mmCIF file of the N, C-alpha and C atoms, coordinates in Angstrom:
data_MODEL
# 
_entry.id   MODEL 
# 
loop_
_atom_site.group_PDB 
_atom_site.id 
_atom_site.type_symbol 
_atom_site.label_atom_id 
_atom_site.label_alt_id 
_atom_site.label_comp_id 
_atom_site.label_asym_id 
_atom_site.label_entity_id 
_atom_site.label_seq_id 
_atom_site.pdbx_PDB_ins_code 
_atom_site.Cartn_x 
_atom_site.Cartn_y 
_atom_site.Cartn_z 
_atom_site.occupancy 
_atom_site.B_iso_or_equiv 
_atom_site.pdbx_formal_charge 
_atom_site.auth_seq_id 
_atom_site.auth_comp_id 
_atom_site.auth_asym_id 
_atom_site.auth_atom_id 
_atom_site.pdbx_PDB_model_num 
ATOM 1   N N  . UNK A 1 1  ? -54.740 92.805 -173.769 1.00 0.00 ? 1  UNK A N  1 
ATOM 2   C CA . UNK A 1 1  ? -53.271 92.020 -172.710 1.00 0.00 ? 1  UNK A CA 1 
ATOM 3   C C  . UNK A 1 1  ? -52.015 92.728 -172.865 1.00 0.00 ? 1  UNK A C  1 
ATOM 4   N N  . UNK A 1 2  ? -51.601 92.365 -171.902 1.00 0.00 ? 2  UNK A N  1 
ATOM 5   C CA . UNK A 1 2  ? -49.930 92.448 -171.927 1.00 0.00 ? 2  UNK A CA 1 
ATOM 6   C C  . UNK A 1 2  ? -49.036 91.950 -171.683 1.00 0.00 ? 2  UNK A C  1 
ATOM 7   N N  . UNK A 1 3  ? -47.917 92.102 -172.722 1.00 0.00 ? 3  UNK A N  1 
ATOM 8   C CA . UNK A 1 3  ? -47.056 90.998 -172.060 1.00 0.00 ? 3  UNK A CA 1 
ATOM 9   C C  . UNK A 1 3  ? -46.638 90.808 -170.738 1.00 0.00 ? 3  UNK A C  1 
ATOM 10  N N  . UNK A 1 4  ? -46.374 89.292 -170.380 1.00 0.00 ? 4  UNK A N  1 
ATOM 11  C CA . UNK A 1 4  ? -45.618 89.193 -168.552 1.00 0.00 ? 4  UNK A CA 1 
ATOM 12  C C  . UNK A 1 4  ? -44.625 88.591 -169.383 1.00 0.00 ? 4  UNK A C  1 
ATOM 13  N N  . UNK A 1 5  ? -43.309 88.579 -167.861 1.00 0.00 ? 5  UNK A N  1 
ATOM 14  C CA . UNK A 1 5  ? -41.977 87.873 -167.942 1.00 0.00 ? 5  UNK A CA 1 
ATOM 15  C C  . UNK A 1 5  ? -41.713 86.915 -168.086 1.00 0.00 ? 5  UNK A C  1 
ATOM 16  N N  . UNK A 1 6  ? -42.985 85.526 -167.818 1.00 0.00 ? 6  UNK A N  1 
ATOM 17  C CA . UNK A 1 6  ? -42.570 83.958 -168.006 1.00 0.00 ? 6  UNK A CA 1 
ATOM 18  C C  . UNK A 1 6  ? -44.220 83.804 -168.889 1.00 0.00 ? 6  UNK A C  1 
ATOM 19  N N  . UNK A 1 7  ? -43.675 82.673 -169.098 1.00 0.00 ? 7  UNK A N  1 
ATOM 20  C CA . UNK A 1 7  ? -45.657 81.869 -170.018 1.00 0.00 ? 7  UNK A CA 1 
ATOM 21  C C  . UNK A 1 7  ? -46.300 81.239 -168.280 1.00 0.00 ? 7  UNK A C  1 
ATOM 22  N N  . UNK A 1 8  ? -45.358 81.268 -167.135 1.00 0.00 ? 8  UNK A N  1 
ATOM 23  C CA . UNK A 1 8  ? -46.095 80.621 -166.101 1.00 0.00 ? 8  UNK A CA 1 
ATOM 24  C C  . UNK A 1 8  ? -47.167 81.749 -165.721 1.00 0.00 ? 8  UNK A C  1 
ATOM 25  N N  . UNK A 1 9  ? -46.298 82.808 -165.090 1.00 0.00 ? 9  UNK A N  1 
ATOM 26  C CA . UNK A 1 9  ? -47.131 84.164 -164.964 1.00 0.00 ? 9  UNK A CA 1 
ATOM 27  C C  . UNK A 1 9  ? -47.949 84.642 -166.111 1.00 0.00 ? 9  UNK A C  1 
ATOM 28  N N  . UNK A 1 10 ? -47.612 83.889 -167.259 1.00 0.00 ? 10 UNK A N  1 
ATOM 29  C CA . UNK A 1 10 ? -48.854 84.779 -168.843 1.00 0.00 ? 10 UNK A CA 1 
ATOM 30  C C  . UNK A 1 10 ? -49.884 83.453 -168.013 1.00 0.00 ? 10 UNK A C  1 
ATOM 31  N N  . UNK A 1 11 ? -50.191 82.988 -167.884 1.00 0.00 ? 11 UNK A N  1 
ATOM 32  C CA . UNK A 1 11 ? -50.737 81.595 -167.645 1.00 0.00 ? 11 UNK A CA 1 
ATOM 33  C C  . UNK A 1 11 ? -51.452 81.806 -166.332 1.00 0.00 ? 11 UNK A C  1 
ATOM 34  N N  . UNK A 1 12 ? -50.457 82.495 -164.766 1.00 0.00 ? 12 UNK A N  1 
ATOM 35  C CA . UNK A 1 12 ? -51.289 83.037 -163.780 1.00 0.00 ? 12 UNK A CA 1 
ATOM 36  C C  . UNK A 1 12 ? -52.069 84.429 -164.307 1.00 0.00 ? 12 UNK A C  1 
ATOM 37  N N  . UNK A 1 13 ? -51.643 85.504 -164.949 1.00 0.00 ? 13 UNK A N  1 
ATOM 38  C CA . UNK A 1 13 ? -52.474 86.640 -165.054 1.00 0.00 ? 13 UNK A CA 1 
ATOM 39  C C  . UNK A 1 13 ? -54.151 85.813 -166.313 1.00 0.00 ? 13 UNK A C  1 
ATOM 40  N N  . UNK A 1 14 ? -53.636 85.356 -167.048 1.00 0.00 ? 14 UNK A N  1 
ATOM 41  C CA . UNK A 1 14 ? -54.809 84.819 -168.134 1.00 0.00 ? 14 UNK A CA 1 
ATOM 42  C C  . UNK A 1 14 ? -55.888 84.491 -167.438 1.00 0.00 ? 14 UNK A C  1 
ATOM 43  N N  . UNK A 1 15 ? -55.654 83.147 -165.852 1.00 0.00 ? 15 UNK A N  1 
ATOM 44  C CA . UNK A 1 15 ? -56.568 82.860 -165.278 1.00 0.00 ? 15 UNK A CA 1 
ATOM 45  C C  . UNK A 1 15 ? -57.187 83.390 -164.483 1.00 0.00 ? 15 UNK A C  1 
ATOM 46  N N  . UNK A 1 16 ? -56.020 84.491 -164.174 1.00 0.00 ? 16 UNK A N  1 
ATOM 47  C CA . UNK A 1 16 ? -56.991 85.783 -163.104 1.00 0.00 ? 16 UNK A CA 1 
ATOM 48  C C  . UNK A 1 16 ? -57.925 86.786 -164.561 1.00 0.00 ? 16 UNK A C  1 
ATOM 49  N N  . UNK A 1 17 ? -57.987 87.086 -165.362 1.00 0.00 ? 17 UNK A N  1 
ATOM 50  C CA . UNK A 1 17 ? -58.785 87.254 -166.438 1.00 0.00 ? 17 UNK A CA 1 
ATOM 51  C C  . UNK A 1 17 ? -59.723 86.846 -166.489 1.00 0.00 ? 17 UNK A C  1 
ATOM 52  N N  . UNK A 1 18 ? -59.736 85.424 -166.568 1.00 0.00 ? 18 UNK A N  1 
ATOM 53  C CA . UNK A 1 18 ? -61.250 84.171 -166.864 1.00 0.00 ? 18 UNK A CA 1 
ATOM 54  C C  . UNK A 1 18 ? -62.050 84.660 -165.481 1.00 0.00 ? 18 UNK A C  1 
ATOM 55  N N  . UNK A 1 19 ? -61.071 85.241 -164.744 1.00 0.00 ? 19 UNK A N  1 
ATOM 56  C CA . UNK A 1 19 ? -62.302 85.190 -163.587 1.00 0.00 ? 19 UNK A CA 1 
ATOM 57  C C  . UNK A 1 19 ? -62.204 83.677 -162.169 1.00 0.00 ? 19 UNK A C  1 
ATOM 58  N N  . UNK A 1 20 ? -61.168 83.118 -162.433 1.00 0.00 ? 20 UNK A N  1 
ATOM 59  C CA . UNK A 1 20 ? -60.945 81.783 -161.539 1.00 0.00 ? 20 UNK A CA 1 
ATOM 60  C C  . UNK A 1 20 ? -60.906 82.679 -160.174 1.00 0.00 ? 20 UNK A C  1 
ATOM 61  N N  . UNK A 1 21 ? -61.140 81.639 -158.939 1.00 0.00 ? 21 UNK A N  1 
ATOM 62  C CA . UNK A 1 21 ? -61.087 82.048 -157.653 1.00 0.00 ? 21 UNK A CA 1 
ATOM 63  C C  . UNK A 1 21 ? -59.891 81.472 -157.140 1.00 0.00 ? 21 UNK A C  1 
ATOM 64  N N  . UNK A 1 22 ? -59.208 80.664 -157.635 1.00 0.00 ? 22 UNK A N  1 
ATOM 65  C CA . UNK A 1 22 ? -58.038 79.133 -156.617 1.00 0.00 ? 22 UNK A CA 1 
ATOM 66  C C  . UNK A 1 22 ? -57.235 79.160 -157.451 1.00 0.00 ? 22 UNK A C  1 
ATOM 67  N N  . UNK A 1 23 ? -55.678 79.272 -157.972 1.00 0.00 ? 23 UNK A N  1 
ATOM 68  C CA . UNK A 1 23 ? -55.439 78.965 -158.947 1.00 0.00 ? 23 UNK A CA 1 
ATOM 69  C C  . UNK A 1 23 ? -54.597 78.018 -157.976 1.00 0.00 ? 23 UNK A C  1 
ATOM 70  N N  . UNK A 1 24 ? -54.209 76.473 -158.191 1.00 0.00 ? 24 UNK A N  1 
ATOM 71  C CA . UNK A 1 24 ? -53.301 75.498 -157.663 1.00 0.00 ? 24 UNK A CA 1 
ATOM 72  C C  . UNK A 1 24 ? -51.669 75.267 -158.565 1.00 0.00 ? 24 UNK A C  1 
ATOM 73  N N  . UNK A 1 25 ? -50.806 75.894 -158.105 1.00 0.00 ? 25 UNK A N  1 
ATOM 74  C CA . UNK A 1 25 ? -49.353 75.673 -158.781 1.00 0.00 ? 25 UNK A CA 1 
ATOM 75  C C  . UNK A 1 25 ? -49.042 74.488 -158.183 1.00 0.00 ? 25 UNK A C  1 
ATOM 76  N N  . UNK A 1 26 ? -48.577 73.486 -159.313 1.00 0.00 ? 26 UNK A N  1 
ATOM 77  C CA . UNK A 1 26 ? -47.516 72.486 -158.917 1.00 0.00 ? 26 UNK A CA 1 
ATOM 78  C C  . UNK A 1 26 ? -46.456 72.765 -159.143 1.00 0.00 ? 26 UNK A C  1 
ATOM 79  N N  . UNK A 1 27 ? -45.356 72.558 -157.956 1.00 0.00 ? 27 UNK A N  1 
ATOM 80  C CA . UNK A 1 27 ? -44.180 73.164 -157.615 1.00 0.00 ? 27 UNK A CA 1 
ATOM 81  C C  . UNK A 1 27 ? -43.561 73.121 -156.946 1.00 0.00 ? 27 UNK A C  1 
ATOM 82  N N  . UNK A 1 28 ? -42.204 73.850 -156.499 1.00 0.00 ? 28 UNK A N  1 
ATOM 83  C CA . UNK A 1 28 ? -41.874 73.544 -155.720 1.00 0.00 ? 28 UNK A CA 1 
ATOM 84  C C  . UNK A 1 28 ? -42.318 75.037 -154.605 1.00 0.00 ? 28 UNK A C  1 
ATOM 85  N N  . UNK A 1 29 ? -42.541 74.827 -153.000 1.00 0.00 ? 29 UNK A N  1 
ATOM 86  C CA . UNK A 1 29 ? -42.352 76.133 -152.168 1.00 0.00 ? 29 UNK A CA 1 
ATOM 87  C C  . UNK A 1 29 ? -42.587 77.492 -152.573 1.00 0.00 ? 29 UNK A C  1 
ATOM 88  N N  . UNK A 1 30 ? -42.776 78.316 -153.143 1.00 0.00 ? 30 UNK A N  1 
ATOM 89  C CA . UNK A 1 30 ? -42.351 79.794 -152.896 1.00 0.00 ? 30 UNK A CA 1 
ATOM 90  C C  . UNK A 1 30 ? -42.323 79.837 -155.104 1.00 0.00 ? 30 UNK A C  1 
ATOM 91  N N  . UNK A 1 31 ? -42.865 79.433 -155.998 1.00 0.00 ? 31 UNK A N  1 
ATOM 92  C CA . UNK A 1 31 ? -43.031 79.075 -157.334 1.00 0.00 ? 31 UNK A CA 1 
ATOM 93  C C  . UNK A 1 31 ? -43.581 80.100 -157.116 1.00 0.00 ? 31 UNK A C  1 
ATOM 94  N N  . UNK A 1 32 ? -43.253 80.914 -158.392 1.00 0.00 ? 32 UNK A N  1 
ATOM 95  C CA . UNK A 1 32 ? -43.444 82.269 -158.715 1.00 0.00 ? 32 UNK A CA 1 
ATOM 96  C C  . UNK A 1 32 ? -44.386 83.189 -157.641 1.00 0.00 ? 32 UNK A C  1 
ATOM 97  N N  . UNK A 1 33 ? -43.589 83.447 -156.490 1.00 0.00 ? 33 UNK A N  1 
ATOM 98  C CA . UNK A 1 33 ? -44.152 83.806 -154.937 1.00 0.00 ? 33 UNK A CA 1 
ATOM 99  C C  . UNK A 1 33 ? -44.751 85.414 -155.486 1.00 0.00 ? 33 UNK A C  1 
ATOM 100 N N  . UNK A 1 34 ? -43.601 86.273 -155.972 1.00 0.00 ? 34 UNK A N  1 
ATOM 101 C CA . UNK A 1 34 ? -43.661 87.008 -156.344 1.00 0.00 ? 34 UNK A CA 1 
ATOM 102 C C  . UNK A 1 34 ? -45.445 87.979 -157.345 1.00 0.00 ? 34 UNK A C  1 
ATOM 103 N N  . UNK A 1 35 ? -45.327 86.826 -158.255 1.00 0.00 ? 35 UNK A N  1 
ATOM 104 C CA . UNK A 1 35 ? -46.659 86.755 -159.009 1.00 0.00 ? 35 UNK A CA 1 
ATOM 105 C C  . UNK A 1 35 ? -48.211 85.920 -158.301 1.00 0.00 ? 35 UNK A C  1 
ATOM 106 N N  . UNK A 1 36 ? -47.549 85.564 -157.228 1.00 0.00 ? 36 UNK A N  1 
ATOM 107 C CA . UNK A 1 36 ? -49.333 84.597 -156.411 1.00 0.00 ? 36 UNK A CA 1 
ATOM 108 C C  . UNK A 1 36 ? -49.417 85.988 -155.744 1.00 0.00 ? 36 UNK A C  1 
ATOM 109 N N  . UNK A 1 37 ? -48.735 87.062 -155.216 1.00 0.00 ? 37 UNK A N  1 
ATOM 110 C CA . UNK A 1 37 ? -48.536 87.552 -153.977 1.00 0.00 ? 37 UNK A CA 1 
ATOM 111 C C  . UNK A 1 37 ? -49.060 89.164 -154.619 1.00 0.00 ? 37 UNK A C  1 
ATOM 112 N N  . UNK A 1 38 ? -48.615 88.995 -155.851 1.00 0.00 ? 38 UNK A N  1 
ATOM 113 C CA . UNK A 1 38 ? -49.888 90.502 -156.835 1.00 0.00 ? 38 UNK A CA 1 
ATOM 114 C C  . UNK A 1 38 ? -51.326 90.223 -157.368 1.00 0.00 ? 38 UNK A C  1 
ATOM 115 N N  . UNK A 1 39 ? -51.341 88.503 -157.689 1.00 0.00 ? 39 UNK A N  1 
ATOM 116 C CA . UNK A 1 39 ? -52.917 88.032 -157.550 1.00 0.00 ? 39 UNK A CA 1 
ATOM 117 C C  . UNK A 1 39 ? -54.203 87.975 -156.500 1.00 0.00 ? 39 UNK A C  1 
ATOM 118 N N  . UNK A 1 40 ? -53.120 87.828 -155.657 1.00 0.00 ? 40 UNK A N  1 
ATOM 119 C CA . UNK A 1 40 ? -53.668 87.604 -154.498 1.00 0.00 ? 40 UNK A CA 1 
ATOM 120 C C  . UNK A 1 40 ? -54.237 89.601 -153.335 1.00 0.00 ? 40 UNK A C  1 
ATOM 121 N N  . UNK A 1 41 ? -53.748 90.039 -154.463 1.00 0.00 ? 41 UNK A N  1 
ATOM 122 C CA . UNK A 1 41 ? -54.304 91.694 -153.791 1.00 0.00 ? 41 UNK A CA 1 
ATOM 123 C C  . UNK A 1 41 ? -55.125 92.391 -155.129 1.00 0.00 ? 41 UNK A C  1 
ATOM 124 N N  . UNK A 1 42 ? -55.341 91.259 -155.954 1.00 0.00 ? 42 UNK A N  1 
ATOM 125 C CA . UNK A 1 42 ? -56.551 91.095 -157.174 1.00 0.00 ? 42 UNK A CA 1 
ATOM 126 C C  . UNK A 1 42 ? -57.376 90.404 -156.359 1.00 0.00 ? 42 UNK A C  1 
ATOM 127 N N  . UNK A 1 43 ? -57.285 89.848 -155.726 1.00 0.00 ? 43 UNK A N  1 
ATOM 128 C CA . UNK A 1 43 ? -58.364 88.796 -155.026 1.00 0.00 ? 43 UNK A CA 1 
ATOM 129 C C  . UNK A 1 43 ? -58.698 87.285 -155.523 1.00 0.00 ? 43 UNK A C  1 
ATOM 130 N N  . UNK A 1 44 ? -57.634 87.197 -155.908 1.00 0.00 ? 44 UNK A N  1 
ATOM 131 C CA . UNK A 1 44 ? -57.182 85.550 -156.339 1.00 0.00 ? 44 UNK A CA 1 
ATOM 132 C C  . UNK A 1 44 ? -56.971 84.712 -155.327 1.00 0.00 ? 44 UNK A C  1 
ATOM 133 N N  . UNK A 1 45 ? -56.696 83.627 -154.831 1.00 0.00 ? 45 UNK A N  1 
ATOM 134 C CA . UNK A 1 45 ? -56.355 82.572 -153.966 1.00 0.00 ? 45 UNK A CA 1 
ATOM 135 C C  . UNK A 1 45 ? -55.362 82.351 -154.645 1.00 0.00 ? 45 UNK A C  1 
ATOM 136 N N  . UNK A 1 46 ? -53.922 82.326 -154.312 1.00 0.00 ? 46 UNK A N  1 
ATOM 137 C CA . UNK A 1 46 ? -53.210 81.314 -155.420 1.00 0.00 ? 46 UNK A CA 1 
ATOM 138 C C  . UNK A 1 46 ? -52.307 80.377 -154.376 1.00 0.00 ? 46 UNK A C  1 
ATOM 139 N N  . UNK A 1 47 ? -52.196 78.998 -154.531 1.00 0.00 ? 47 UNK A N  1 
ATOM 140 C CA . UNK A 1 47 ? -51.309 78.247 -154.038 1.00 0.00 ? 47 UNK A CA 1 
ATOM 141 C C  . UNK A 1 47 ? -50.659 77.135 -154.266 1.00 0.00 ? 47 UNK A C  1 
ATOM 142 N N  . UNK A 1 48 ? -49.256 76.944 -153.803 1.00 0.00 ? 48 UNK A N  1 
ATOM 143 C CA . UNK A 1 48 ? -48.650 75.940 -154.591 1.00 0.00 ? 48 UNK A CA 1 
ATOM 144 C C  . UNK A 1 48 ? -48.637 74.695 -153.668 1.00 0.00 ? 48 UNK A C  1 
ATOM 145 N N  . UNK A 1 49 ? -48.167 73.578 -154.764 1.00 0.00 ? 49 UNK A N  1 
ATOM 146 C CA . UNK A 1 49 ? -48.729 71.958 -153.968 1.00 0.00 ? 49 UNK A CA 1 
ATOM 147 C C  . UNK A 1 49 ? -46.948 71.708 -153.275 1.00 0.00 ? 49 UNK A C  1 
ATOM 148 N N  . UNK A 1 50 ? -46.089 72.389 -153.372 1.00 0.00 ? 50 UNK A N  1 
ATOM 149 C CA . UNK A 1 50 ? -44.478 72.069 -152.861 1.00 0.00 ? 50 UNK A CA 1 
ATOM 150 C C  . UNK A 1 50 ? -44.325 70.565 -153.202 1.00 0.00 ? 50 UNK A C  1 
ATOM 151 N N  . UNK A 1 51 ? -44.496 70.330 -154.547 1.00 0.00 ? 51 UNK A N  1 
ATOM 152 C CA . UNK A 1 51 ? -43.585 69.006 -154.599 1.00 0.00 ? 51 UNK A CA 1 
ATOM 153 C C  . UNK A 1 51 ? -42.759 69.177 -155.512 1.00 0.00 ? 51 UNK A C  1 
ATOM 154 N N  . UNK A 1 52 ? -41.710 68.065 -155.394 1.00 0.00 ? 52 UNK A N  1 
ATOM 155 C CA . UNK A 1 52 ? -40.867 67.954 -155.827 1.00 0.00 ? 52 UNK A CA 1 
ATOM 156 C C  . UNK A 1 52 ? -40.744 67.396 -157.316 1.00 0.00 ? 52 UNK A C  1 
ATOM 157 N N  . UNK A 1 53 ? -39.241 66.990 -157.802 1.00 0.00 ? 53 UNK A N  1 
ATOM 158 C CA . UNK A 1 53 ? -39.591 66.494 -158.926 1.00 0.00 ? 53 UNK A CA 1 
ATOM 159 C C  . UNK A 1 53 ? -39.479 64.726 -158.699 1.00 0.00 ? 53 UNK A C  1 
ATOM 160 N N  . UNK A 1 54 ? -39.189 64.498 -157.266 1.00 0.00 ? 54 UNK A N  1 
ATOM 161 C CA . UNK A 1 54 ? -39.638 62.976 -157.508 1.00 0.00 ? 54 UNK A CA 1 
ATOM 162 C C  . UNK A 1 54 ? -40.770 62.223 -156.421 1.00 0.00 ? 54 UNK A C  1 
ATOM 163 N N  . UNK A 1 55 ? -41.294 63.522 -155.945 1.00 0.00 ? 55 UNK A N  1 
ATOM 164 C CA . UNK A 1 55 ? -42.916 63.949 -155.374 1.00 0.00 ? 55 UNK A CA 1 
ATOM 165 C C  . UNK A 1 55 ? -43.844 63.023 -156.696 1.00 0.00 ? 55 UNK A C  1 
ATOM 166 N N  . UNK A 1 56 ? -44.026 62.785 -157.475 1.00 0.00 ? 56 UNK A N  1 
ATOM 167 C CA . UNK A 1 56 ? -44.802 62.626 -158.767 1.00 0.00 ? 56 UNK A CA 1 
ATOM 168 C C  . UNK A 1 56 ? -45.393 60.441 -158.125 1.00 0.00 ? 56 UNK A C  1 
# 
């Protein structure tokens, strides 16, 4: 395992290492954009719900 810049990014890379096909992130549009694009180049689909704090 390599150290990652944030707990969210670390969990995304862990899911990739566990062979996840799709990762759904609950957060604002563009949340972890760079990490998501890097994971997509590794073959993992990453989508966000674009939910704000008031949308629960």
